[in-house]
SEPA-501536 format. One line per 4 residues: number of its first residue (from 1); their letters; for each residue y, x negated, z negated of N, C-alpha, C. Coordinates in steps of 0.05 Angstrom, whole numbers. Example, Ala and Ser with C-alpha at 12.3 -4.5 7.8 and 13.67 -1.06 7.14 Angstrom:
<pts>
1> as> -114,-264,-156,-90,-246,-156,-66,-264,-156  -45,-257,-142,-21,-273,-143,1,-258,-157
</pts>
This chain:
<pts>
1> mdal> -256,1683,-1699,-284,1686,-1694,-298,1699,-1718  -315,1721,-1714,-323,1732,-1741,-349,1718,-1748  -360,1725,-1772,-383,1709,-1784,-405,1710,-1768  -412,1736,-1756,-436,1740,-1739,-440,1721,-1718
5> irdr> -415,1718,-1701,-412,1698,-1679,-418,1670,-1686  -405,1664,-1708,-406,1637,-1719,-438,1629,-1725  -448,1649,-1737,-477,1645,-1746,-496,1643,-1720  -489,1660,-1702,-506,1659,-1676,-502,1632,-1662
9> lasa> -476,1622,-1659,-471,1595,-1647,-482,1574,-1663  -481,1574,-1691,-494,1554,-1703,-525,1553,-1701  -536,1576,-1701,-564,1580,-1696,-573,1566,-1668  -557,1573,-1647,-563,1563,-1622,-561,1533,-1619
13> lvca> -541,1521,-1634,-535,1493,-1632,-559,1477,-1647  -568,1491,-1670,-592,1478,-1686,-616,1478,-1666  -621,1502,-1652,-644,1503,-1632,-641,1482,-1611  -619,1478,-1602,-618,1459,-1581,-621,1432,-1589
17> lcvl> -612,1425,-1613,-617,1398,-1626,-644,1394,-1632  -657,1414,-1640,-688,1410,-1645,-705,1407,-1620  -695,1421,-1598,-709,1416,-1573,-705,1388,-1563  -679,1376,-1565,-674,1352,-1558,-689,1328,-1573
21> ltsy> -689,1334,-1599,-704,1315,-1617,-735,1315,-1612  -745,1339,-1610,-776,1340,-1602,-778,1325,-1575  -763,1330,-1554,-768,1318,-1529,-765,1285,-1533  -743,1277,-1547,-743,1248,-1553,-764,1237,-1566
25> taka> -776,1250,-1587,-797,1241,-1602,-824,1238,-1586  -828,1258,-1568,-852,1258,-1551,-851,1236,-1533  -827,1229,-1522,-824,1208,-1503,-827,1180,-1517  -817,1178,-1540,-821,1154,-1556,-849,1149,-1561
29> qdda> -864,1169,-1567,-893,1167,-1573,-907,1159,-1548  -900,1174,-1524,-916,1167,-1498,-910,1135,-1491  -888,1124,-1498,-882,1099,-1489,-888,1077,-1510  -900,1087,-1534,-907,1067,-1554,-924,1044,-1546
33> gfvr> -918,1021,-1550,-932,998,-1544,-928,987,-1516  -908,1001,-1501,-899,991,-1474,-878,970,-1477  -876,954,-1458,-856,932,-1459,-839,938,-1432  -814,936,-1432,-797,938,-1408,-797,911,-1395
37> ifdg> -808,908,-1371,-811,883,-1358,-789,880,-1335  -769,897,-1335,-744,894,-1317,-721,905,-1333  -701,887,-1335,-679,894,-1352,-657,911,-1337  -660,913,-1313,-638,927,-1297,-615,912,-1287
41> kvlk> -618,884,-1290,-596,863,-1287,-605,844,-1266  -627,830,-1276,-634,808,-1259,-666,805,-1256  -674,791,-1237,-705,793,-1231,-717,768,-1246  -711,767,-1273,-723,747,-1292,-753,755,-1294
45> dwrp> -771,736,-1292,-801,740,-1295,-813,754,-1270  -797,753,-1246,-807,762,-1223,-805,742,-1199  -826,739,-1182,-820,721,-1162,-830,732,-1133  -815,725,-1112,-822,738,-1084,-842,720,-1073
49> vpqn> -861,736,-1057,-882,722,-1039,-883,739,-1013  -879,723,-990,-872,695,-987,-845,687,-996  -841,666,-1002,-813,656,-1011,-792,657,-990  -798,657,-964,-781,659,-942,-769,686,-940
53> lsss> -785,706,-953,-772,733,-952,-762,743,-978  -751,723,-993,-741,728,-1019,-717,747,-1018  -700,746,-999,-678,764,-994,-685,793,-991  -712,800,-986,-721,830,-987,-717,841,-1013
57> wsvk> -715,825,-1034,-713,838,-1062,-688,831,-1074  -676,853,-1086,-650,847,-1101,-647,870,-1123  -626,866,-1140,-623,887,-1159,-595,901,-1152  -594,927,-1150,-574,941,-1143,-570,967,-1160
61> dgvi> -547,971,-1173,-543,993,-1191,-563,997,-1211  -574,975,-1221,-593,976,-1242,-621,981,-1235  -627,978,-1209,-656,983,-1200,-662,959,-1184  -690,957,-1179,-700,937,-1160,-700,949,-1134
65> rgeg> -687,938,-1115,-687,947,-1086,-703,929,-1068  -721,941,-1053,-738,925,-1033,-731,935,-1005  -724,917,-987,-718,922,-960,-734,907,-943  -747,919,-925,-767,905,-905,-751,893,-883
69> ledr> -754,865,-885,-739,849,-864,-757,844,-838  -781,845,-843,-801,840,-820,-825,859,-822  -840,862,-802,-865,879,-801,-887,859,-813  -886,853,-837,-907,837,-850,-904,842,-881
73> layl> -926,836,-893,-928,843,-923,-909,823,-938  -895,837,-956,-877,820,-971,-881,830,-1002  -881,816,-1023,-887,823,-1049,-867,813,-1069  -864,827,-1091,-849,818,-1113,-868,818,-1136
77> vyag> -877,795,-1146,-898,791,-1166,-884,788,-1195  -896,804,-1213,-889,803,-1242,-904,775,-1251  -885,757,-1257,-896,730,-1265,-895,725,-1293  -888,745,-1308,-890,742,-1339,-921,740,-1347
81> deai> -941,749,-1332,-969,747,-1338,-981,752,-1310  -997,733,-1299,-1011,735,-1276,-1040,738,-1277  -1049,743,-1300,-1077,745,-1307,-1082,770,-1325  -1074,794,-1317,-1073,817,-1332,-1100,833,-1326
85> gdfe> -1116,838,-1347,-1140,853,-1345,-1135,883,-1347  -1142,895,-1372,-1135,923,-1377,-1106,926,-1382  -1094,948,-1370,-1066,952,-1375,-1057,981,-1369  -1034,988,-1374,-1021,1012,-1365,-993,1004,-1356
89> lkfq> -987,1015,-1331,-961,1010,-1320,-949,1034,-1313  -921,1037,-1323,-905,1062,-1316,-882,1053,-1299  -874,1069,-1281,-849,1060,-1265,-838,1087,-1249  -815,1085,-1240,-806,1104,-1222,-803,1095,-1195
93> yrml> -806,1108,-1172,-801,1097,-1147,-786,1117,-1130  -770,1109,-1111,-756,1127,-1094,-756,1113,-1065  -764,1128,-1045,-763,1120,-1020,-734,1129,-1005  -720,1110,-994,-695,1118,-984,-697,1121,-952
97> tngn> -722,1111,-940,-728,1113,-912,-758,1119,-910  -767,1121,-888,-796,1122,-883,-807,1095,-888  -831,1095,-893,-846,1068,-900,-867,1068,-917  -881,1045,-920,-906,1041,-935,-902,1021,-956
101> tgve> -905,1028,-983,-903,1010,-1006,-924,1015,-1023  -923,1003,-1048,-944,1005,-1068,-943,983,-1087  -966,984,-1107,-970,964,-1126,-997,950,-1123  -998,923,-1120,-1020,910,-1120,-1026,902,-1149
105> vrgh> -1052,909,-1158,-1062,902,-1186,-1086,885,-1185  -1090,871,-1206,-1113,850,-1208,-1113,832,-1186  -1091,827,-1174,-1088,809,-1150,-1095,781,-1150  -1107,769,-1131,-1111,741,-1131,-1104,731,-1102
109> vdkt> -1097,707,-1101,-1089,696,-1073,-1114,697,-1054  -1109,710,-1031,-1132,710,-1009,-1132,684,-996  -1154,670,-1001,-1156,643,-992,-1165,645,-963  -1173,667,-951,-1181,669,-924,-1154,672,-905
113> gkrp> -1133,678,-917,-1108,682,-902,-1106,712,-889  -1127,728,-897,-1124,756,-881,-1098,769,-892  -1093,768,-918,-1069,779,-932,-1060,758,-952  -1035,759,-963,-1027,744,-983,-1046,746,-1009
117> fegy> -1054,769,-1014,-1071,776,-1039,-1094,793,-1032  -1115,787,-1047,-1140,808,-1052,-1133,822,-1076  -1140,848,-1076,-1134,861,-1099,-1139,892,-1094  -1134,907,-1117,-1134,937,-1115,-1105,946,-1111
121> hadl> -1103,966,-1092,-1074,972,-1085,-1068,1003,-1089  -1050,1008,-1107,-1041,1037,-1110,-1019,1042,-1091  -1028,1057,-1069,-1010,1060,-1044,-987,1083,-1049  -965,1078,-1039,-941,1094,-1039,-926,1094,-1013
125> ghvg> -912,1116,-1008,-894,1116,-983,-878,1141,-985  -866,1145,-960,-851,1170,-956,-866,1195,-955  -855,1216,-963,-867,1242,-965,-874,1248,-935  -898,1250,-926,-907,1257,-900,-922,1233,-887
129> igpq> -923,1211,-902,-940,1191,-890,-971,1194,-888  -978,1213,-905,-1009,1219,-902,-1023,1216,-930  -1044,1228,-933,-1059,1227,-958,-1074,1200,-959  -1078,1189,-936,-1092,1162,-937,-1075,1140,-947
133> ilga> -1048,1144,-954,-1030,1125,-964,-1015,1135,-990  -1003,1157,-987,-984,1164,-1010,-1003,1178,-1031  -1006,1162,-1054,-1022,1173,-1077,-1050,1163,-1075  -1057,1146,-1056,-1086,1135,-1051,-1090,1109,-1064
137> wdfh> -1113,1102,-1066,-1121,1075,-1072,-1132,1060,-1048  -1122,1035,-1045,-1131,1018,-1024,-1145,994,-1033  -1160,983,-1019,-1176,958,-1025,-1170,936,-1007  -1158,915,-1019,-1151,891,-1003,-1172,869,-1007
141> fatr> -1191,868,-993,-1209,848,-997,-1216,832,-971  -1222,807,-971,-1225,790,-949,-1255,793,-938  -1273,799,-958,-1303,797,-950,-1317,824,-958  -1307,836,-979,-1321,861,-986,-1312,886,-970
145> kefp> -1329,904,-968,-1322,931,-955,-1299,944,-967  -1281,953,-951,-1254,965,-962,-1256,997,-958  -1262,1010,-980,-1269,1038,-979,-1241,1055,-977  -1241,1077,-963,-1222,1095,-965,-1222,1111,-991
149> serg> -1197,1116,-1003,-1198,1131,-1029,-1172,1149,-1029  -1172,1169,-1012,-1146,1183,-1008,-1137,1198,-1032  -1113,1206,-1030,-1101,1224,-1050,-1118,1248,-1054  -1125,1253,-1080,-1141,1277,-1088,-1172,1269,-1087
153> trlt> -1176,1245,-1087,-1205,1235,-1087,-1210,1217,-1111  -1235,1219,-1119,-1245,1201,-1141,-1270,1184,-1128  -1267,1160,-1127,-1286,1141,-1113,-1306,1129,-1134  -1331,1126,-1131,-1347,1112,-1147,-1363,1091,-1129
157> ides> -1358,1066,-1137,-1375,1046,-1120,-1399,1038,-1139  -1422,1040,-1129,-1447,1034,-1147,-1454,1004,-1146  -1473,997,-1160,-1480,969,-1163,-1485,954,-1137  -1499,972,-1118,-1504,960,-1092,-1481,957,-1074
161> gagh> -1458,968,-1081,-1433,970,-1063,-1430,993,-1047  -1446,1015,-1052,-1445,1038,-1037,-1424,1056,-1049  -1408,1072,-1033,-1386,1085,-1043,-1394,1115,-1042  -1385,1132,-1062,-1389,1159,-1065,-1363,1174,-1075
165> heti> -1355,1193,-1059,-1329,1207,-1062,-1335,1236,-1075  -1315,1243,-1090,-1313,1272,-1099,-1284,1280,-1101  -1282,1305,-1100,-1251,1315,-1101,-1243,1318,-1130  -1217,1311,-1137,-1207,1313,-1163,-1196,1342,-1163
169> adhi> -1203,1356,-1183,-1193,1384,-1191,-1164,1381,-1200  -1147,1396,-1189,-1118,1398,-1197,-1105,1369,-1195  -1109,1358,-1174,-1094,1333,-1166,-1066,1338,-1158  -1050,1318,-1156,-1022,1321,-1147,-1023,1330,-1119
173> tlae> -1005,1348,-1111,-1003,1355,-1084,-978,1346,-1070  -975,1346,-1045,-953,1336,-1031,-928,1351,-1040  -930,1377,-1044,-907,1392,-1052,-895,1384,-1079  -912,1369,-1095,-902,1360,-1123,-892,1333,-1122
177> ikkr> -888,1320,-1099,-879,1294,-1096,-848,1296,-1085  -830,1285,-1097,-801,1290,-1086,-794,1272,-1063  -782,1285,-1044,-774,1269,-1020,-747,1257,-1026  -742,1230,-1020,-717,1214,-1024,-708,1218,-1050
181> dwnr> -725,1220,-1073,-716,1225,-1098,-736,1208,-1114  -732,1206,-1140,-748,1191,-1160,-772,1207,-1167  -795,1192,-1166,-821,1201,-1175,-833,1180,-1195  -845,1194,-1218,-856,1179,-1239,-886,1169,-1232
185> chiv> -892,1146,-1234,-918,1137,-1230,-929,1122,-1254  -957,1126,-1259,-972,1115,-1278,-999,1104,-1270  -1002,1080,-1273,-1029,1066,-1267,-1042,1057,-1291  -1067,1063,-1293,-1083,1056,-1318,-1110,1042,-1307
189> angn> -1111,1015,-1317,-1136,1002,-1312,-1152,997,-1339  -1176,1009,-1339,-1190,1003,-1363,-1220,995,-1355  -1225,971,-1357,-1251,961,-1347,-1254,963,-1320  -1276,979,-1311,-1279,981,-1281,-1267,1008,-1270
193> dlqf> -1253,1022,-1288,-1241,1046,-1281,-1212,1044,-1280  -1203,1055,-1256,-1170,1053,-1251,-1164,1082,-1241  -1139,1091,-1251,-1128,1117,-1246,-1101,1112,-1237  -1090,1130,-1220,-1064,1128,-1208,-1052,1158,-1211
197> sing> -1031,1160,-1227,-1021,1187,-1228,-991,1187,-1218  -982,1209,-1208,-955,1212,-1197,-945,1238,-1211  -920,1237,-1223,-908,1258,-1237,-923,1274,-1255  -940,1260,-1270,-957,1269,-1292,-984,1283,-1282
201> klas> -990,1279,-1256,-1016,1290,-1247,-1031,1268,-1233  -1058,1270,-1236,-1076,1248,-1224,-1075,1251,-1194  -1069,1228,-1182,-1068,1227,-1152,-1097,1218,-1140  -1106,1196,-1151,-1132,1183,-1144,-1144,1168,-1165
205> aftd> -1170,1163,-1165,-1182,1143,-1183,-1208,1134,-1172  -1217,1109,-1183,-1240,1098,-1176,-1254,1082,-1196  -1280,1078,-1194,-1294,1060,-1211,-1310,1042,-1193  -1304,1014,-1199,-1316,994,-1184,-1341,982,-1200
209> gire> -1363,993,-1194,-1390,983,-1207,-1403,962,-1193  -1393,953,-1171,-1409,932,-1156,-1417,909,-1172  -1439,897,-1169,-1453,877,-1185,-1432,850,-1182  -1424,843,-1157,-1411,820,-1151,-1386,826,-1134
213> grlg> -1363,815,-1142,-1340,816,-1128,-1317,836,-1139  -1325,850,-1160,-1302,866,-1173,-1283,850,-1186  -1259,859,-1192,-1239,845,-1201,-1231,852,-1232  -1233,833,-1249,-1230,842,-1278,-1199,834,-1287
217> egli> -1186,819,-1274,-1157,812,-1281,-1141,800,-1256  -1116,799,-1259,-1102,786,-1238,-1072,795,-1241  -1059,791,-1222,-1027,795,-1219,-1022,825,-1213  -997,834,-1219,-985,859,-1210,-962,853,-1194
221> afql> -958,866,-1170,-938,863,-1154,-929,887,-1137  -904,891,-1134,-893,912,-1113,-895,902,-1085  -899,919,-1067,-904,911,-1039,-885,924,-1019  -878,909,-999,-864,922,-974,-881,917,-951
225> rdkg> -881,936,-931,-899,932,-909,-883,934,-879  -860,949,-880,-850,956,-855,-821,945,-852  -813,938,-829,-788,928,-822,-768,952,-824  -744,948,-838,-724,970,-839,-729,992,-860
229> mvve> -753,989,-877,-756,1009,-899,-739,999,-923  -733,1017,-941,-719,1013,-965,-732,1029,-986  -741,1015,-1008,-750,1030,-1033,-738,1019,-1057  -738,1035,-1077,-727,1028,-1104,-746,1033,-1128
233> fkdi> -745,1014,-1146,-762,1017,-1169,-745,1014,-1194  -752,1030,-1213,-736,1028,-1241,-755,1036,-1264  -746,1033,-1289,-759,1041,-1314,-786,1031,-1313  -791,1004,-1308,-815,991,-1305,-828,984,-1334
237> llkh> -850,996,-1343,-859,990,-1371,-888,984,-1368  -895,964,-1383,-923,953,-1382,-933,951,-1410  -959,958,-1413,-975,955,-1438,-1000,943,-1430  -1009,919,-1445,-1034,908,-1440,-1041,890,-1465
</pts>
């Protein structure tokens, strides 16, 4: 091998290493301050609700697997802290079937029995389930009005409880969400402002400015809704 070829190979190797190092450094900075709340082995610091559907949740091949056993709501609650206020949550999810899933945040036990929890809900599901679910915010309340906040929408709830919608520029599109594959999710709760992003692009957002009834803290939980559905979660990181 002559000197020119060796020099070119060495230069290419150095460039490749620089790219890898830059990528690794950027990811480390993005994840600074986050704590991994699932170790890929056991469901330590997680609890199922209701308890009689505990077999809906398992660990398989290093990921959390949720399997719908009935047509009723089933949750996996992060029990490490059930009074979380401001936070950022990062994770990846993959739908292996059709179905409706998501993440309950600032959740509280629903004393009316309408649902297991009241809370704000970042909605997920299979590609094709519709913008009212995939990438949307849902509102799980027993007595408050439950506003629609579809994918691509920013909702503002004013002090009187009235809702105002506007379209988010350059929001995540259906074509940018992977079917039957892993998608990156990022939920940010800062005061009354909550944002939900998928694959690095904003999906939906809202500000809850109502005088009475807004939620300032609560639990975080993954949700199952449909019998026969299968969803997986991994790389679950929390900062609060």
